[in-house]
Backbone as a printed PyTorch tensor [residue, N CA C, xyz], in Angstrom:
tensor([[[  0.9710,  -1.1010,   0.2730],
         [ -0.1370,  -0.1320,  -0.2000],
         [  0.8150,   1.5180,  -0.1310]],

        [[  0.3980,   1.6390,  -1.0200],
         [  1.5160,   3.1620,  -1.2450],
         [  0.4650,   4.7650,  -0.6440]],

        [[  2.1470,   5.1920,  -0.1410],
         [  0.2390,   6.8810,  -0.4010],
         [  1.9490,   7.8380,  -0.3820]],

        [[  1.2930,   8.8170,  -0.2720],
         [  2.2710,   9.9900,  -0.5740],
         [  2.9760,  10.9550,  -0.0900]],

        [[  2.0320,  10.7020,   1.0500],
         [  1.8440,  11.3980,   2.4030],
         [  2.2280,  10.0090,   3.7960]],

        [[  2.6490,  10.3790,   4.1570],
         [  3.0090,   9.6330,   5.2240],
         [  3.3360,  10.1480,   6.7240]],

        [[  1.9190,   9.3000,   8.2800],
         [  2.3740,  11.0340,   8.9160],
         [  2.8380,  10.0170,  10.6640]],

        [[  3.6870,  10.0520,  11.0720],
         [  3.4610,   9.2120,  12.6900],
         [  3.0870,  10.4640,  13.4280]],

        [[  1.9010,  10.6140,  13.9820],
         [  1.4160,  10.8920,  14.9640],
         [  1.8950,  10.4230,  16.4240]],

        [[  2.5130,   9.7020,  16.3150],
         [  3.1720,   9.5030,  18.1710],
         [  3.8490,  10.0780,  18.4690]],

        [[  3.8790,  10.2540,  19.9180],
         [  4.9930,  10.6770,  20.6540],
         [  5.7710,  10.3370,  21.0550]],

        [[  6.9000,  10.6190,  20.8990],
         [  8.4300,   9.9970,  20.5580],
         [  8.3800,   9.5490,  22.4710]],

        [[  8.5050,   9.0810,  23.7350],
         [  8.9230,   8.2590,  24.5420],
         [ 10.0110,   9.0410,  25.3790]],

        [[ 10.3290,   9.6120,  26.2550],
         [ 11.9560,  10.1800,  26.3440],
         [ 10.7550,  10.8380,  28.0380]],

        [[ 12.4070,  10.3490,  28.9020],
         [ 11.6580,  10.3900,  30.3830],
         [ 11.7120,  12.2300,  30.4580]],

        [[ 11.3420,  12.5650,  31.6000],
         [ 11.1730,  14.1350,  31.0660],
         [  9.2930,  14.0140,  30.6520]],

        [[  8.7350,  13.5060,  29.8210],
         [  7.6600,  13.3990,  29.4450],
         [  6.5000,  13.4060,  30.5870]],

        [[  5.6950,  14.4190,  30.6790],
         [  4.4720,  14.4110,  31.6260],
         [  3.9760,  13.1050,  30.9690]],

        [[  2.8170,  12.9670,  32.4830],
         [  2.7290,  11.1620,  32.3440],
         [  0.9600,  12.1110,  33.6690]],

        [[  0.0520,  10.8540,  33.1580],
         [ -1.5620,  11.2470,  34.7540],
         [ -0.7800,  11.4050,  36.0640]],

        [[ -1.0510,  12.4690,  36.1800],
         [ -1.1990,  12.4160,  38.3700],
         [ -0.7800,  10.0250,  39.2500]],

        [[  0.3030,  10.8940,  39.6210],
         [ -0.2110,   9.6190,  40.3850],
         [  0.4930,   8.0170,  38.7880]],

        [[  1.0810,   8.4890,  38.1600],
         [  1.3840,   6.7580,  36.9630],
         [  3.2200,   7.1680,  37.1610]],

        [[  3.7690,   6.3470,  37.0680],
         [  5.5600,   6.6800,  37.5720],
         [  5.8790,   7.1640,  36.0360]],

        [[  6.5370,   8.4610,  36.1520],
         [  7.9000,   8.1630,  35.7400],
         [  8.3830,   7.4850,  34.4920]],

        [[  8.2810,   7.6840,  32.8710],
         [  9.2480,   6.6790,  32.1410],
         [ 10.6310,   7.0750,  32.6160]],

        [[ 11.3780,   5.4700,  33.1710],
         [ 12.4090,   5.2870,  32.6150],
         [ 13.6000,   4.3440,  31.6260]],

        [[ 14.4790,   5.0680,  31.8070],
         [ 15.5860,   3.8500,  31.0340],
         [ 16.0260,   3.8640,  30.9920]],

        [[ 16.8100,   2.8640,  31.1990],
         [ 18.1330,   1.8830,  32.2300],
         [ 18.8170,   0.9910,  31.8570]],

        [[ 20.0890,   1.7190,  31.3970],
         [ 20.7630,   0.8750,  30.7580],
         [ 21.2100,  -0.4230,  31.0030]],

        [[ 21.3370,  -1.2840,  30.6390],
         [ 21.5000,  -1.9860,  31.6190],
         [ 22.5630,  -3.1370,  30.9070]],

        [[ 23.0460,  -2.8020,  29.8660],
         [ 24.1760,  -3.1880,  29.2010],
         [ 24.7230,  -2.1680,  27.4750]],

        [[ 25.5250,  -2.7380,  28.1040],
         [ 26.4730,  -1.5320,  26.9600],
         [ 27.4730,  -2.6950,  26.5220]],

        [[ 28.0300,  -1.6280,  24.8890],
         [ 29.3620,  -2.7770,  24.1750],
         [ 30.6440,  -1.7200,  25.0190]],

        [[ 30.1370,   0.4000,  24.7250],
         [ 31.1570,   0.4770,  26.3880],
         [ 31.3490,   0.3060,  26.6980]],

        [[ 30.9770,  -0.4020,  26.9950],
         [ 30.7810,  -1.4310,  29.1770],
         [ 31.3320,  -2.3530,  29.4960]],

        [[ 31.5180,  -3.1070,  28.3660],
         [ 32.1570,  -4.6000,  27.6430],
         [ 31.0100,  -5.1130,  27.6240]],

        [[ 29.7560,  -4.9740,  27.1430],
         [ 28.6510,  -6.2370,  26.8120],
         [ 29.0850,  -5.8150,  25.1130]],

        [[ 28.3920,  -7.3090,  24.5410],
         [ 28.6300,  -7.8860,  23.6360],
         [ 26.6630,  -6.8550,  23.2610]],

        [[ 26.0620,  -6.2580,  23.2090],
         [ 24.7190,  -5.0050,  22.7850],
         [ 24.5980,  -4.5260,  24.0140]],

        [[ 24.0350,  -3.1370,  23.1490],
         [ 23.1560,  -2.1400,  24.0750],
         [ 22.0310,  -2.4870,  24.3490]],

        [[ 21.9430,  -2.7660,  25.7740],
         [ 20.9020,  -3.4510,  26.0570],
         [ 19.8910,  -2.1370,  27.2910]],

        [[ 18.7990,  -1.6570,  27.3400],
         [ 17.7490,  -0.5870,  27.9900],
         [ 16.8020,  -1.3800,  28.2130]],

        [[ 16.6750,  -1.2050,  30.0430],
         [ 14.9810,  -1.5150,  30.7590],
         [ 14.2450,  -0.3090,  30.6320]],

        [[ 12.4750,  -0.0910,  30.8980],
         [ 12.2150,   0.1830,  30.1660],
         [ 11.0230,   0.3460,  31.6870]],

        [[ 11.0830,   1.8630,  32.6960],
         [ 10.1450,   1.0860,  33.3040],
         [  8.8590,   2.5810,  33.3690]],

        [[  7.6270,   2.3210,  33.3690],
         [  6.5920,   3.3820,  32.3430],
         [  4.8570,   2.1460,  33.1930]],

        [[  5.0000,   3.6270,  32.6940],
         [  2.6430,   2.9170,  32.5750],
         [  2.5600,   2.4840,  31.4510]],

        [[  1.0580,   1.6870,  31.7330],
         [  1.1140,   1.4560,  30.1710],
         [  0.4760,   2.1610,  29.5680]],

        [[ -0.3430,   3.2080,  29.7800],
         [ -0.7800,   5.2900,  30.1670],
         [ -0.2720,   5.6770,  28.9540]],

        [[  1.6190,   5.9840,  28.7280],
         [  2.5070,   6.9180,  28.8820],
         [  2.7150,   7.3140,  27.1880]],

        [[  2.9810,   8.4930,  26.9600],
         [  2.0630,   9.6170,  25.4390],
         [  1.3300,   8.2410,  25.1110]],

        [[  1.7330,   8.1580,  23.1410],
         [  0.8180,   7.4840,  22.8320],
         [  0.6170,   6.3490,  22.9160]],

        [[ -0.8240,   6.2010,  23.9290],
         [ -1.3760,   4.5220,  24.1310],
         [ -3.4810,   4.0170,  23.4720]],

        [[ -3.4300,   2.9860,  24.2780],
         [ -4.2580,   2.7340,  23.6980],
         [ -4.9930,   2.0090,  25.1240]],

        [[ -5.8000,   1.9800,  24.5460],
         [ -6.5650,   1.4440,  26.1810],
         [ -7.9140,   0.0170,  25.9730]],

        [[ -7.5250,  -0.5810,  26.8570],
         [ -8.5000,  -1.0930,  26.8520],
         [-10.1830,  -1.5290,  27.6440]],

        [[-10.6330,  -2.3790,  27.2170],
         [-12.0400,  -2.4430,  28.0700],
         [-11.4120,  -2.1600,  29.5470]],

        [[-11.3250,  -3.3550,  29.7540],
         [-10.5570,  -3.6940,  31.7080],
         [-10.3610,  -2.4810,  32.3780]],

        [[ -8.9060,  -1.0110,  31.3480],
         [ -8.6290,  -0.2310,  32.1610],
         [-10.0310,   0.3790,  32.7590]],

        [[-11.2390,   0.2160,  32.1730],
         [-11.9920,   0.4440,  32.9790],
         [-13.1820,  -0.4570,  33.7130]],

        [[-13.1900,  -1.8470,  32.5850],
         [-14.9180,  -2.7880,  33.2790],
         [-13.5960,  -3.4660,  33.7970]],

        [[-13.7720,  -3.4540,  35.2140],
         [-12.8940,  -5.5700,  35.9510],
         [-13.5130,  -6.5850,  34.7810]],

        [[-12.6730,  -7.3140,  34.8990],
         [-13.0170,  -8.5070,  34.0130],
         [-13.4170,  -8.7270,  32.3380]],

        [[-13.0180,  -7.5170,  31.8240],
         [-13.4330,  -7.3560,  30.2470],
         [-12.2840,  -7.2980,  30.1160]],

        [[-11.9980,  -7.2220,  28.6660],
         [-10.7750,  -7.2550,  27.5450],
         [ -9.6170,  -7.0280,  27.5280]],

        [[ -8.9040,  -7.2940,  27.7370],
         [ -7.3290,  -6.7360,  27.6900],
         [ -6.7000,  -6.1680,  26.2260]],

        [[ -6.1990,  -5.6470,  25.9110],
         [ -5.4100,  -4.9660,  24.6100],
         [ -5.0520,  -5.4880,  23.9800]],

        [[ -4.9130,  -7.1900,  23.7240],
         [ -4.3270,  -7.9750,  23.2550],
         [ -5.8610,  -8.6540,  21.8580]],

        [[ -6.5540,  -7.9690,  22.4880],
         [ -8.2100,  -8.8680,  22.5710],
         [ -8.6600,  -7.8490,  21.2710]],

        [[ -7.8090,  -6.7170,  20.8030],
         [ -8.2820,  -5.6180,  20.0830],
         [ -9.2200,  -6.3480,  19.0060]],

        [[-10.2400,  -6.1570,  17.7120],
         [-10.8130,  -5.8430,  16.8620],
         [ -9.1760,  -6.0630,  15.7980]],

        [[ -8.5500,  -6.4580,  14.4790],
         [ -7.0710,  -5.8680,  13.7500],
         [ -8.2880,  -4.9730,  13.3200]],

        [[ -9.7580,  -5.6270,  12.4090],
         [-10.4930,  -4.3560,  11.8370],
         [-10.1430,  -2.9210,  12.6880]],

        [[-10.6590,  -3.4090,  13.3620],
         [-10.6130,  -1.0770,  14.1910],
         [ -9.4340,  -0.9000,  13.6920]],

        [[ -8.5040,  -0.9490,  13.8240],
         [ -6.8920,  -1.1840,  13.8290],
         [ -6.9400,  -0.1930,  13.1840]],

        [[ -6.9010,  -0.8330,  11.4640],
         [ -6.7170,  -0.7710,  10.6390],
         [ -7.6510,   0.0300,   9.4770]],

        [[ -7.8030,   1.4060,   8.7750],
         [ -8.5970,   1.7310,   7.7000],
         [ -8.6630,   2.8510,   7.9990]],

        [[ -9.6140,   3.8530,   7.3620],
         [ -9.9250,   4.6650,   6.2880],
         [-10.9400,   5.7680,   7.5210]],

        [[-10.0720,   6.2520,   8.7250],
         [-10.1640,   7.5990,   9.6440],
         [-10.5420,   9.2140,   9.0410]],

        [[-11.7430,   9.6940,  10.3120],
         [-11.4220,  11.4940,   9.7680],
         [-11.0070,  11.8630,  11.0000]],

        [[-10.3100,  12.9930,  10.5540],
         [ -9.7260,  13.9780,  11.7800],
         [-10.8700,  14.9920,  10.6180]],

        [[-11.2810,  15.3630,  12.8500],
         [-12.5250,  16.6080,  12.4810],
         [-11.6100,  17.9550,  13.8350]],

        [[-12.0210,  19.0870,  12.8440],
         [-10.8890,  20.1140,  13.2410],
         [-11.4130,  20.7450,  14.5100]],

        [[-11.4060,  20.4460,  16.0670],
         [-12.4750,  21.7150,  17.0700],
         [-11.3330,  22.4240,  17.2900]],

        [[-10.5510,  22.4940,  17.5030],
         [ -9.2380,  23.7430,  17.4590],
         [-10.0180,  24.8920,  17.8970]],

        [[-11.1940,  25.0260,  17.1670],
         [-12.2960,  26.8580,  18.2240],
         [-12.9010,  26.5000,  19.3110]],

        [[-12.9830,  24.7290,  19.0900],
         [-14.1310,  24.5550,  20.7790],
         [-13.2400,  24.8170,  21.5270]],

        [[-13.8410,  25.8600,  22.3370],
         [-12.6920,  25.6540,  24.7180],
         [-13.9750,  25.0560,  25.9960]],

        [[-14.3750,  24.1270,  25.0200],
         [-15.5010,  23.2460,  25.9210],
         [-14.8280,  21.6320,  25.2960]],

        [[-15.9560,  20.5830,  26.3210],
         [-15.6400,  19.3020,  25.5320],
         [-16.2000,  19.3480,  24.3650]],

        [[-15.9430,  18.2740,  24.0380],
         [-16.4450,  17.7790,  22.9880],
         [-18.1040,  17.3700,  23.2100]],

        [[-19.1760,  17.5960,  22.6630],
         [-20.1070,  16.9860,  22.7280],
         [-21.1200,  15.8660,  21.8010]],

        [[-22.4270,  16.1230,  21.8960],
         [-23.4220,  15.7420,  21.0660],
         [-23.4470,  16.5050,  19.5840]],

        [[-24.1890,  17.5240,  20.0460],
         [-23.6420,  18.9710,  19.2760],
         [-23.1210,  19.2230,  18.6710]],

        [[-21.5810,  19.1770,  18.8800],
         [-20.8230,  19.7780,  17.7750],
         [-20.6080,  18.6280,  17.2770]],

        [[-20.3180,  17.4110,  18.0880],
         [-19.9780,  16.1630,  16.4500],
         [-21.2070,  16.7300,  15.2610]],

        [[-22.3570,  16.8420,  16.0530],
         [-23.9620,  16.3740,  14.5160],
         [-23.2450,  17.8810,  13.5750]],

        [[-22.3940,  19.0680,  14.7050],
         [-22.3460,  19.6630,  13.1080],
         [-20.7120,  19.4510,  12.6420]],

        [[-20.1470,  18.5250,  12.8900],
         [-18.5440,  18.5580,  12.4410],
         [-18.4950,  17.7120,  11.4730]],

        [[-20.0950,  17.2670,  10.9250],
         [-19.7680,  17.1920,   8.9730],
         [-18.5970,  15.3830,   8.7840]],

        [[-19.2300,  14.7850,   9.4650],
         [-18.1150,  13.3690,  10.2220],
         [-19.0070,  12.6940,   8.9430]],

        [[-19.0060,  11.9190,   7.5780],
         [-19.7080,  12.1130,   7.1740],
         [-21.3320,  10.0980,   8.1270]],

        [[-21.8190,   9.8940,   7.0950],
         [-22.5280,   8.7540,   7.4780],
         [-21.8280,   8.0170,   7.1950]],

        [[-21.5520,   6.1290,   8.1290],
         [-20.8260,   5.1320,   7.3770],
         [-19.6370,   5.8660,   7.9890]],

        [[-18.8660,   6.3650,   8.7440],
         [-17.6230,   6.5790,   9.0510],
         [-16.7560,   5.7720,  11.0020]],

        [[-16.3170,   5.1290,  10.4150],
         [-15.4790,   3.7030,  11.1730],
         [-15.1460,   4.4900,  12.1030]],

        [[-14.2320,   5.4310,  12.0240],
         [-12.6100,   5.4520,  13.2490],
         [-12.9890,   7.4290,  12.8780]],

        [[-12.3970,   8.1550,  13.8580],
         [-12.4950,   9.4240,  13.9750],
         [-10.9350,   9.3640,  15.3150]],

        [[-10.6210,  10.6280,  14.7280],
         [ -9.7250,  12.0280,  16.0550],
         [ -9.9290,  12.9550,  15.7230]],

        [[ -9.7460,  13.8420,  17.0850],
         [ -9.8110,  14.2660,  17.5860],
         [ -8.8370,  15.2520,  17.6010]],

        [[ -8.6780,  16.5270,  16.4480],
         [ -7.5200,  17.4700,  17.0830],
         [ -8.3000,  19.0930,  17.7330]],

        [[ -7.3930,  19.0420,  18.5280],
         [ -8.7000,  19.8420,  19.2070],
         [ -6.9100,  21.4450,  20.4080]],

        [[ -7.2600,  22.4650,  20.7030],
         [ -5.9140,  22.9600,  21.0330],
         [ -5.2070,  21.7340,  21.7030]],

        [[ -5.1370,  20.9000,  22.1050],
         [ -4.6500,  20.2170,  23.4440],
         [ -3.5390,  19.6370,  22.2960]],

        [[ -3.2080,  19.5950,  21.2250],
         [ -2.0570,  19.5350,  20.1120],
         [ -0.8740,  20.1850,  20.4770]],

        [[ -1.2190,  22.1500,  21.2180],
         [ -0.3190,  23.0670,  21.1850],
         [  0.5430,  22.3490,  22.1360]],

        [[  0.0790,  21.8690,  23.5390],
         [  0.0210,  20.7910,  24.2710],
         [  1.8420,  20.6880,  24.2620]],

        [[  1.8550,  19.3350,  23.0750],
         [  3.3240,  18.9460,  22.6870],
         [  3.8880,  20.1580,  22.3320]],

        [[  4.0130,  20.6190,  22.6970],
         [  5.6410,  21.6240,  22.4270],
         [  5.8950,  21.7170,  23.9220]],

        [[  5.3260,  21.0390,  24.6340],
         [  6.5960,  21.1300,  25.5860],
         [  5.8960,  20.1410,  26.2070]],

        [[  5.6280,  18.6790,  25.8570],
         [  5.0610,  18.1450,  27.0410],
         [  5.7080,  17.9730,  28.1610]],

        [[  6.1670,  18.8300,  28.7970],
         [  7.2230,  18.2870,  30.3650],
         [  6.1170,  18.5570,  31.1520]],

        [[  5.2860,  19.1770,  30.7620],
         [  3.7780,  19.8620,  32.2660],
         [  2.6310,  18.8040,  31.8710]],

        [[  2.1300,  18.1160,  33.0930],
         [  1.5110,  17.4890,  32.6120],
         [ -0.2370,  19.0180,  32.4930]],

        [[ -0.9360,  18.9540,  31.7400],
         [ -1.9790,  20.0100,  31.6510],
         [ -3.4590,  19.8810,  32.0280]],

        [[ -3.4940,  20.0020,  33.3090],
         [ -5.6880,  19.2320,  33.5900],
         [ -6.5160,  20.2990,  32.6920]],

        [[ -6.8370,  21.2060,  32.1150],
         [ -7.8680,  22.1840,  30.9000],
         [ -7.7720,  21.5340,  29.6120]],

        [[ -7.1640,  20.5490,  29.1970],
         [ -7.4980,  19.9070,  28.0950],
         [ -9.0050,  19.6960,  27.6840]],

        [[ -8.7980,  19.5230,  26.1210],
         [-10.4700,  19.0970,  25.5590],
         [-10.5870,  18.3960,  25.8750]],

        [[-12.0520,  17.2580,  26.0070],
         [-11.9870,  15.8720,  26.1000],
         [-13.6780,  15.4800,  25.7020]],

        [[-13.6500,  14.7340,  25.2180],
         [-14.6630,  14.1310,  25.1470],
         [-16.2050,  13.5420,  25.8020]],

        [[-16.9590,  14.5400,  25.9240],
         [-18.4390,  14.7560,  26.9890],
         [-18.5360,  13.6010,  27.1260]],

        [[-19.7080,  12.9520,  27.8130],
         [-20.6800,  11.6030,  27.8170],
         [-20.9950,  11.4510,  26.5840]],

        [[-21.9900,  12.1120,  26.1770],
         [-22.6540,  12.8460,  25.0230],
         [-21.9950,  12.4190,  24.2110]],

        [[-21.2420,  12.9150,  24.1180],
         [-20.8440,  13.0140,  22.6850],
         [-20.2600,  12.0750,  22.2550]],

        [[-19.6510,  11.3510,  23.7440],
         [-19.4270,   9.4090,  23.4700],
         [-20.2800,   8.8150,  23.2020]],

        [[-21.6410,   9.0150,  23.8790],
         [-23.0420,   8.0360,  23.8570],
         [-22.9710,   8.5460,  22.1900]],

        [[-23.0710,   9.8300,  21.6630],
         [-23.2150,   9.9890,  19.8980],
         [-22.3810,   8.9950,  18.7570]],

        [[-21.0570,   8.8130,  19.6970],
         [-20.1890,   7.7700,  19.0040],
         [-20.7400,   6.1940,  18.3300]],

        [[-20.9960,   5.9330,  19.8600],
         [-21.5430,   4.1800,  19.3030],
         [-22.1460,   4.2200,  18.9990]],

        [[-23.7170,   5.1930,  19.2140],
         [-25.2430,   5.0990,  18.3780],
         [-24.9640,   4.9880,  16.9050]],

        [[-23.3970,   5.3400,  15.9350],
         [-23.3260,   5.8010,  14.9700],
         [-22.6160,   4.7290,  14.1020]],

        [[-21.9280,   3.3630,  15.3710],
         [-20.7610,   2.3750,  15.8070],
         [-19.9610,   2.9760,  15.0240]],

        [[-19.2740,   3.9620,  15.7030],
         [-17.8270,   4.2220,  15.3850],
         [-16.8550,   2.9690,  15.9260]],

        [[-15.6920,   2.3240,  15.4880],
         [-14.4670,   1.6530,  16.2190],
         [-13.6780,   2.0540,  16.6590]],

        [[-13.6030,   3.0480,  16.0540],
         [-12.1750,   3.8810,  17.2130],
         [-12.0790,   5.3120,  16.8190]],

        [[-11.7700,   5.8880,  18.1410],
         [-11.7660,   7.6690,  18.2260],
         [-10.4430,   7.4800,  19.4220]],

        [[-10.0590,   9.3380,  18.8640],
         [ -9.0010,   9.2210,  19.4350],
         [ -8.8810,  10.7260,  19.6480]],

        [[ -8.1580,  11.1160,  20.5920],
         [ -7.6610,  12.2620,  20.2920],
         [ -6.6460,  13.2450,  21.3500]],

        [[ -6.3670,  13.7910,  21.4860],
         [ -4.7860,  14.5620,  21.3560],
         [ -4.0320,  14.7200,  22.6430]],

        [[ -4.2440,  14.2410,  23.5560],
         [ -3.7850,  14.0560,  25.0200],
         [ -3.5290,  13.2870,  25.6660]],

        [[ -3.4090,  13.7430,  26.9690],
         [ -2.9830,  12.2290,  27.3220],
         [ -4.5070,  11.1680,  28.6160]],

        [[ -6.0250,  11.3410,  28.3270],
         [ -6.6220,  11.2920,  28.0450],
         [ -7.9860,  11.2650,  26.8780]],

        [[ -8.5160,  10.2400,  26.9430],
         [-10.2550,  11.0430,  25.9720],
         [-11.5050,  11.7030,  26.9690]],

        [[-11.0360,  11.3600,  28.6500],
         [-12.5070,  12.2460,  29.6310],
         [-11.5930,  13.0820,  29.8130]],

        [[-12.6810,  13.6940,  30.5870],
         [-12.6530,  15.1620,  30.8970],
         [-11.9650,  14.9240,  32.5990]],

        [[-10.6290,  15.8160,  33.5300],
         [ -9.8120,  15.6920,  34.4540],
         [-10.8120,  15.4960,  35.3430]],

        [[-10.3090,  14.2440,  36.1930],
         [-11.3110,  14.3660,  37.6060],
         [-13.3670,  14.0350,  37.1340]],

        [[-13.2860,  13.5630,  36.0020],
         [-14.8590,  13.7040,  36.2240],
         [-15.6640,  12.7170,  37.3960]],

        [[-16.7690,  13.0070,  37.9870],
         [-17.0600,  12.5790,  38.9490],
         [-17.4710,  10.8850,  39.1480]],

        [[-17.7800,  10.8310,  37.0700],
         [-17.8780,   9.1420,  37.1950],
         [-17.4680,   9.3070,  35.1990]],

        [[-16.1780,   8.5800,  35.1600],
         [-15.8200,   8.2860,  33.7920],
         [-16.7660,   7.8110,  33.0320]],

        [[-18.2320,   8.4900,  33.0060],
         [-18.5820,   8.0790,  31.5930],
         [-18.3960,   8.1010,  30.5420]],

        [[-17.8130,   9.1990,  29.8700],
         [-17.1850,   8.8450,  29.0240],
         [-15.9690,   7.3300,  28.5500]],

        [[-15.1630,   7.2440,  29.4460],
         [-15.1790,   5.3720,  29.4810],
         [-15.8530,   4.5850,  28.9810]],

        [[-16.4380,   4.6470,  30.7420],
         [-17.9090,   3.5780,  30.3890],
         [-18.6890,   3.3030,  29.5950]],

        [[-19.2720,   4.4930,  28.3770],
         [-19.4970,   3.8800,  27.0850],
         [-18.5300,   3.2210,  26.1560]],

        [[-17.6310,   3.7330,  25.8200],
         [-16.7370,   4.0590,  24.6490],
         [-16.5770,   2.5060,  24.5910]],

        [[-15.9170,   1.7760,  25.9960],
         [-14.9300,   1.1050,  26.5220],
         [-16.2230,  -0.1240,  26.9730]],

        [[-17.4850,   0.3930,  26.9260],
         [-18.5030,  -1.0470,  27.1340],
         [-18.7700,  -1.1020,  25.6110]],

        [[-18.4430,  -0.8430,  24.9600],
         [-18.8210,  -1.1130,  23.6060],
         [-17.7850,  -1.3420,  23.0560]],

        [[-16.6820,  -2.0330,  23.5020],
         [-15.5620,  -2.9200,  22.4650],
         [-14.6850,  -1.4830,  21.4980]],

        [[-15.4990,  -0.2720,  22.1220],
         [-15.0160,   1.3880,  20.8770],
         [-13.1520,   1.7120,  21.0430]],

        [[-12.7100,   0.9130,  20.5290],
         [-10.8530,   1.0360,  20.2220],
         [-10.4150,   3.1640,  21.0540]],

        [[ -9.6820,   3.3810,  21.5840],
         [ -9.3860,   4.4200,  22.5690],
         [ -8.1780,   4.5920,  22.4940]],

        [[ -8.0010,   5.7880,  21.3360],
         [ -6.7690,   5.8710,  21.0570],
         [ -6.1170,   7.6850,  22.4460]],

        [[ -5.2810,   7.3670,  22.6810],
         [ -4.9650,   8.4870,  23.2350],
         [ -4.2200,   9.4790,  23.6570]],

        [[ -2.9970,  10.3040,  23.2890],
         [ -1.8140,  11.8260,  22.9550],
         [ -1.7430,  11.2020,  21.7710]],

        [[ -2.3490,  11.0890,  21.5210],
         [ -2.1200,  12.2370,  19.1190],
         [ -1.2210,  12.6260,  19.0390]],

        [[ -1.1340,  12.9760,  18.4360],
         [  0.2260,  14.1910,  18.1710],
         [ -0.1440,  14.8360,  17.0390]],

        [[ -1.3890,  16.1650,  16.3600],
         [ -1.5040,  16.1390,  15.2670],
         [ -1.1040,  17.6430,  15.2600]],

        [[ -0.3140,  18.4680,  15.5400],
         [  0.2100,  19.4900,  14.9750],
         [  0.6150,  19.3740,  13.6580]],

        [[  0.7730,  18.8260,  13.0520],
         [  0.8470,  18.7910,  12.2050],
         [  0.4340,  18.3780,  10.8410]],

        [[ -1.7500,  17.8750,  11.2140],
         [ -2.5630,  17.3640,  10.1890],
         [ -3.4370,  18.1870,   9.8070]],

        [[ -2.7570,  18.4150,   9.1120],
         [ -4.7260,  18.6310,   7.9640],
         [ -6.6230,  17.8920,   8.6520]],

        [[ -7.3020,  18.6050,   8.2150],
         [ -8.4890,  17.9360,   9.0800],
         [ -8.6150,  17.0410,   7.7380]],

        [[ -9.5880,  16.2150,   7.6210],
         [ -9.5940,  15.8120,   6.3640],
         [ -9.7650,  13.4500,   6.2860]],

        [[ -9.8040,  13.1190,   5.6540],
         [ -9.8120,  11.8880,   4.9830],
         [ -8.8710,  10.8070,   5.1850]],

        [[ -8.0920,  10.0350,   5.9010],
         [ -6.7780,   9.0490,   5.8300],
         [ -6.8210,   7.8370,   6.5900]],

        [[ -5.6330,   7.1550,   6.1430],
         [ -5.6260,   5.3310,   6.8570],
         [ -4.9450,   5.5140,   8.0590]],

        [[ -6.1050,   4.6460,   9.0710],
         [ -5.1180,   5.2350,  10.2380],
         [ -3.6460,   3.5070,  10.4940]],

        [[ -2.8700,   3.9250,  11.3340],
         [ -2.8670,   2.0310,  11.0370],
         [ -2.5660,   2.8940,  12.7070]],

        [[ -3.0010,   1.9110,  13.8780],
         [ -2.6310,   2.4950,  15.4600],
         [ -2.5810,   0.6270,  16.4320]],

        [[ -1.1100,   0.9850,  15.9970],
         [ -0.9030,  -0.8700,  16.6540],
         [ -0.7410,  -0.0970,  18.0090]],

        [[ -1.1930,  -0.9270,  19.3030],
         [ -0.8290,  -1.0210,  20.2200],
         [ -0.4550,  -2.4140,  20.7750]],

        [[  1.0720,  -1.6320,  21.6680],
         [  2.0070,  -3.0930,  21.9620],
         [  1.2450,  -4.4770,  22.3170]],

        [[  1.9250,  -5.0030,  22.1530],
         [  1.1020,  -6.5080,  22.2820],
         [  1.0760,  -6.9750,  23.4470]],

        [[  0.2160,  -6.7280,  24.3850],
         [  0.9520,  -7.6620,  26.3120],
         [ -0.4820,  -8.3030,  26.2860]],

        [[ -0.2920,  -9.5670,  26.6350],
         [ -1.5330, -10.3170,  27.1050],
         [ -2.3590,  -8.7780,  28.2230]],

        [[ -3.3210,  -9.6870,  28.0320],
         [ -4.3670,  -8.7580,  29.1200],
         [ -4.2580,  -7.8250,  29.2880]],

        [[ -3.7700,  -7.1860,  28.5440],
         [ -3.2940,  -5.6880,  29.9300],
         [ -4.4180,  -4.7900,  29.2900]],

        [[ -4.4660,  -4.0340,  30.2600],
         [ -4.7430,  -2.9890,  30.0310],
         [ -5.2970,  -1.4880,  29.6050]],

        [[ -4.0960,  -0.8940,  29.5390],
         [ -3.2640,  -0.4450,  27.5020],
         [ -2.2790,  -0.7990,  27.5210]],

        [[ -1.4320,  -0.2740,  26.1410],
         [ -0.1440,  -0.0790,  26.0230],
         [  0.3410,   0.7030,  24.9850]],

        [[  1.1260,   1.6270,  25.0520],
         [  2.1510,   2.1810,  23.7620],
         [  1.9640,   2.2530,  22.8380]],

        [[  1.1150,   2.9930,  21.7640],
         [  1.6500,   2.4760,  20.9530],
         [  1.6250,   3.5460,  19.3950]],

        [[  1.9690,   2.8320,  18.1490],
         [  2.4070,   3.7260,  17.2510],
         [  1.1240,   3.9970,  16.3370]],

        [[  1.3670,   5.2300,  15.7440],
         [ -0.2120,   5.6990,  15.1580],
         [  0.7190,   6.2940,  14.0230]],

        [[ -0.2740,   5.8770,  12.8220],
         [  0.3060,   6.3490,  11.1740],
         [ -1.0380,   6.9370,  10.3620]],

        [[ -0.8630,   7.7550,   9.9220],
         [ -1.5010,   8.2980,   9.2740],
         [ -1.2630,   8.5100,   7.7890]],

        [[ -2.1180,   7.6810,   6.6540],
         [ -1.2160,   7.4650,   5.3090],
         [ -2.6210,   8.2640,   4.6730]],

        [[ -2.3480,   8.9970,   3.8660],
         [ -2.7240,  10.0070,   2.5690],
         [ -2.0170,   9.7350,   0.5960]],

        [[ -3.8970,  10.1100,   0.2630],
         [ -2.7070,  10.0110,  -1.5160],
         [ -3.4630,  11.2050,  -1.7720]]])
């Protein structure tokens, strides 16, 4: 499959990258080096499964539900629409999605918001990011969306009374992609490749996410 343009919308993992409050900071430790007499360079990684660009599995919020390794592969690759919500100063709701122009029959969607500018300095965690409101999540489920992603570390608003956006999406096994970097991406239609690390029964995993366009 050839594309005229191919974009990596993943955030590079590095020490100092902001993480969700309470999660461990990313640590990379050299446990073997050629310069130190070893035959290879080997790095140990310590991080939350929800570090940087990552994906949530249903079991992240629903005890006993499926893990990251059980996603439908059909949901992870295919046509996706990047919607421009950079004009919003509130969480994305059903009315915003109604007005978005998302084509009928769309199965995957990414939200470009003012959050993407946060990646200019990714070392500080922000609590005032634009999220998906619960009625927006229900709107997506009602229309058969298989995958939804946003441009900060959670698709849910910071510290809600109940995580209803996650409950609604994950309860219907909608693939949730969080922390993509859409700074250089124009709104429109693309092909997405959203591939989480395959960790058995995990509640989430870092992911490499690509967009292709002809």
